[in-house]
C-alpha positions in Angstrom: 107.5 112.3 123.3 111.0 113.7 123.9 112.8 115.2 121.0 115.8 117.3 120.3 115.2 120.6 118.7 117.8 123.5 118.4 120.3 121.6 120.7 117.9 121.2 123.6 115.6 118.5 124.7 111.9 119.3 125.0 108.9 117.4 125.7 106.3 117.7 122.8 102.7 116.9 123.7 100.8 117.1 120.3 97.4 118.6 121.2 94.6 116.3 119.9 92.7 118.4 117.4 89.1 117.6 116.7 88.8 118.0 112.9 85.2 118.2 111.8 86.0 118.3 108.2 89.7 118.4 107.8 90.6 114.9 107.8 89.8 114.1 104.2 88.5 116.5 101.7 90.5 116.9 98.5 91.7 119.1 96.0 91.8 120.2 98.2 90.1 121.4 100.6 87.9 118.3 105.9 88.2 119.7 108.3 87.9 131.2 102.8 84.5 131.8 103.3 81.7 131.4 100.7 82.7 129.1 97.9 81.5 125.7 97.1 80.9 124.6 100.7 78.8 127.5 101.8 75.7 125.9 100.8 76.1 123.1 103.3 76.2 125.1 106.2 79.9 124.5 107.4 79.7 120.9 107.1 82.9 120.6 104.9 80.8 118.9 102.2 80.7 120.1 98.7 77.5 121.8 97.9 74.9 119.6 96.5 77.2 116.5 96.8 74.8 114.6 99.2 71.1 114.6 99.6 69.9 117.6 101.5 68.2 115.6 104.2 71.5 114.0 105.2 73.7 117.1 105.4 73.1 117.9 109.0 73.5 114.3 110.0 76.9 113.9 108.3 78.1 117.3 109.6 77.3 116.3 113.2 78.8 112.9 112.9 82.0 114.3 111.2 82.7 116.0 114.6 82.6 112.6 116.5 86.4 112.1 116.7 89.4 113.3 114.9 89.6 110.1 112.8 86.4 110.8 110.8 85.0 113.8 108.8 81.9 114.5 107.0 83.3 113.9 103.5 84.9 110.6 104.6 81.5 109.5 106.1 79.6 110.6 103.1 82.0 108.5 100.8 81.4 105.5 103.0 77.5 106.0 103.0 77.9 106.2 99.0 79.8 103.0 99.0 77.6 101.2 101.4 74.0 102.1 100.3 74.1 104.9 97.7 72.4 107.0 100.3 69.4 104.8 100.4 68.0 104.8 103.9 65.9 101.7 103.3 68.8 99.6 101.7 69.0 95.9 102.7 71.9 93.8 101.5 72.1 90.2 100.6 73.9 89.5 103.9 71.1 91.3 105.8 73.0 94.6 106.5 70.3 97.4 106.9 69.9 101.0 106.5 71.9 103.9 104.9 75.1 102.9 106.9 74.5 99.0 106.2 74.6 97.7 110.0 74.2 94.0 110.5 71.5 93.5 113.1 74.1 92.0 115.5 76.4 95.1 115.1 73.5 97.5 115.4 72.6 95.8 118.7 75.9 97.0 120.1 76.4 100.3 118.3 73.0 101.5 117.5 72.3 104.8 119.3 69.6 107.4 119.2 70.9 110.6 117.6 67.6 111.9 116.5 66.2 112.6 119.9 63.1 110.4 119.6 64.1 108.0 122.2 64.7 105.1 119.8 67.9 103.8 118.2 66.5 103.2 114.7 68.7 101.7 111.9 66.3 103.1 109.3 66.6 106.7 110.6 69.2 108.6 109.0 70.6 110.7 112.0 70.7 107.5 114.2 72.4 105.5 111.5 75.1 108.0 110.5 75.7 109.0 114.1 76.1 105.3 114.9 78.4 104.8 111.9 80.7 107.6 113.1 80.7 106.3 116.7 81.6 102.8 115.5 84.4 104.1 113.2 85.9 106.1 116.0 85.8 103.1 118.3 87.6 101.0 115.6 90.1 103.9 115.0 90.9 104.0 118.8 91.4 100.3 119.0 93.6 100.0 115.8 95.6 103.1 117.0 96.3 101.4 120.3 97.5 98.2 118.7 99.8 100.5 116.3 101.2 102.1 119.2 102.1 98.7 120.6 103.6 97.7 117.3 100.9 95.0 116.6 99.5 96.7 113.6 101.0 98.8 110.7 99.4 100.8 108.1 97.3 103.7 107.2 95.0 104.3 110.1 92.1 105.6 108.0 92.1 102.6 105.5 92.4 100.2 108.3 89.5 101.9 110.2 87.4 101.3 107.1 88.4 97.9 106.7 87.5 97.4 110.3 83.9 98.6 109.4 83.9 96.1 106.6 85.3 92.9 108.1 85.4 93.7 111.7 88.2 95.5 113.9 89.6 92.4 115.3 90.3 90.9 111.8 92.4 94.1 111.2 94.3 93.4 114.6 94.6 89.6 113.9 96.2 90.4 110.4 98.6 92.9 111.8 97.3 95.3 109.3 95.1 95.2 106.1 93.3 91.9 106.0 93.5 89.7 102.8 90.5 89.8 100.5 87.9 92.5 100.0 88.6 94.8 102.7 91.5 96.6 101.0 89.3 97.2 97.9 86.5 98.5 100.2 88.9 101.0 101.7 90.4 102.0 98.5 87.1 102.7 97.0 85.8 104.9 99.8 89.1 106.9 100.0 89.0 107.5 96.3 85.3 108.7 96.6 86.2 111.5 99.4 87.2 114.1 96.8 83.6 114.0 95.4 82.2 115.1 98.7 84.8 117.6 99.8 84.2 121.4 99.8 86.8 123.7 98.2 86.8 127.3 97.5 86.9 128.7 93.8 90.8 129.3 94.1 91.4 125.9 95.7 92.8 127.5 98.8 90.6 125.9 101.4 87.1 124.5 102.2 84.1 126.7 101.7 83.4 126.9 105.4 86.3 128.9 107.1 89.1 126.4 107.1 92.3 127.4 105.8 95.0 126.5 103.3 96.6 124.3 106.0 93.2 122.2 105.9 93.3 122.0 102.2 96.9 120.7 102.3 96.0 118.1 104.7 93.3 116.9 102.5 95.5 117.0 99.4 98.0 114.9 101.1 95.6 112.3 102.4 94.1 112.1 98.8 97.5 110.6 97.6 97.8 108.1 100.3 99.2 104.9 98.9 101.2 106.6 96.4 104.5 104.7 96.1 107.7 106.3 97.4 110.2 107.0 94.4 113.3 109.1 95.1 113.1 112.3 93.1 109.5 112.0 92.2 107.1 114.7 92.4 103.9 113.1 91.2 101.3 112.5 90.1 101.5 108.7 90.7 104.6 108.6 93.0 106.6 111.1 95.3 109.5 111.3 97.6 109.1 112.9 101.0 109.5 116.5 100.0 107.8 116.0 96.6 104.7 114.8 98.5 104.7 117.9 100.7 105.4 120.4 97.9 102.4 118.7 96.0 100.2 119.2 99.0 100.6 122.8 99.3 100.7 123.5 95.6 97.4 121.6 95.1 95.8 123.3 98.2 96.7 126.8 96.9 95.5 126.2 93.4 99.2 126.5 92.2 99.9 129.8 93.9 102.3 128.6 96.6 105.5 126.5 95.9 107.3 125.9 99.0 110.3 124.3 97.3 111.3 121.0 96.0 113.8 119.6 98.6 113.5 119.5 102.5 116.5 122.1 102.6 114.4 124.6 100.5 111.2 124.0 102.3 112.6 124.6 105.8 114.0 127.8 104.6 111.0 128.8 102.5 109.8 132.4 102.8 106.3 130.8 103.3 107.6 128.7 106.1 107.4 130.3 109.8 109.1 128.4 112.7 106.6 127.3 115.3 107.2 125.5 118.7 107.0 121.7 118.4 104.7 121.6 121.4 102.2 124.0 119.5 101.6 121.9 116.2 98.4 122.5 114.3 97.1 120.4 111.4 99.1 121.3 108.2 102.3 122.1 110.1 105.4 120.6 108.7 108.0 118.8 110.8 111.5 118.4 109.6 113.4 115.6 110.8 117.3 114.7 110.9 117.3 111.0 110.4 120.8 109.6 111.4 122.7 107.6 108.9 121.5 109.5 105.7 124.5 110.7 103.8 122.7 114.1 103.0 122.7 115.1 106.7 120.7 118.1 108.0 117.0 118.1 107.8 116.7 115.2 105.4 113.1 114.1 105.9 109.7 116.1 106.2 106.3 115.0 107.4 103.0 116.8 107.7 101.2 117.1 111.2 97.5 116.2 110.6 96.2 116.4 114.1 95.1 113.7 116.6 98.9 113.0 117.1 99.3 111.7 113.8 101.6 112.6 110.7 101.3 111.8 107.0 104.5 111.2 105.1 106.2 109.4 102.1 108.5 107.3 104.1 111.2 105.5 102.0 111.8 103.4 99.0 109.7 100.3 98.8 107.0 101.9 101.0 103.9 104.2 100.2 102.5 107.3 101.6 101.0 106.6 104.9 99.6 108.0 108.2 101.7 107.2 111.4 101.6 108.2 114.9 103.9 111.1 115.9 105.8 108.7 118.0 107.4 107.1 115.0 110.2 109.7 115.3 110.4 110.0 119.0 114.1 110.8 119.9 115.0 112.3 116.5 116.0 115.9 116.0 113.2 117.9 114.6 112.1 121.4 113.8 108.5 122.6 112.9 107.4 125.2 110.2 103.9 126.6 109.6 103.0 127.6 106.0 101.9 131.1 105.7 99.6 132.2 103.0 100.5 135.8 101.8 97.2 136.1 100.1 95.4 135.7 103.3 98.0 137.5 105.2 98.0 135.1 108.2 99.3 131.6 109.2 97.4 128.9 107.5 96.3 127.0 110.7 
């Protein structure tokens, strides 16, 4: 997209980032060393949060695409089958990931290497779950790019798994009925499965404060925008970002309350707009705002997406970076003085 930064027009290509665990992990930790996640072998999962025999399948599946993570998939498996690989629903859905036979016929794949796509095999089922979720995310993202669908991509992806991806597209967003409850239940479960360090400054498997901030922000998706609010139930744009980094650092880092404070924070280091990494902040001048200057802030979360509290009457959401194409922007990367390096 073209943007204007520092008086010059530049072309920004947000590099897709494959986030194994950073997409949703909470307190914040998806995708330090040691800490709670160390026992799960770099999966991004909290130690002991899932059956040991499922850890590797979830870790592998969490790397399928940028739209999924191991904690998100674990939360979904919890909601679907409570980790029972022999589960059968009243509707005939089968296995740990609860595939209907008709859906399995299309999406069932062999991830265990035994030459068979077996819905009762945990590796096959969870790998196929991730592949299908990524397909749904791609389809919905394409529709969002065309203006045909609006909403939070993660929740819409989950709804698509529940009621079908084309039901989401036909509805132009979240379908009426149980899909919204299904998506909300799973996103609420994600923190249970996300690995964090003892001080809250990252997941236990080498990810950084930035990863934890992304997870913190995602954990508050759906929170209403209220001007001047700083949580815990509602936020404005800068209050939302302040919360994410404060929660991610265990209260150590406060980047400031207002966008004007945050863009000039001693923790904030300027980075090129064409070199964004998950957790980086993008400050935007929205024309027509009486405050002027950098009057809006969003967080880049990878996969050419941002998370933000947009405006009164709306809620914290995920949007494509193209949402602000043509606006003046500047980017900052939050540096953790404890770690002595940029949190990226």
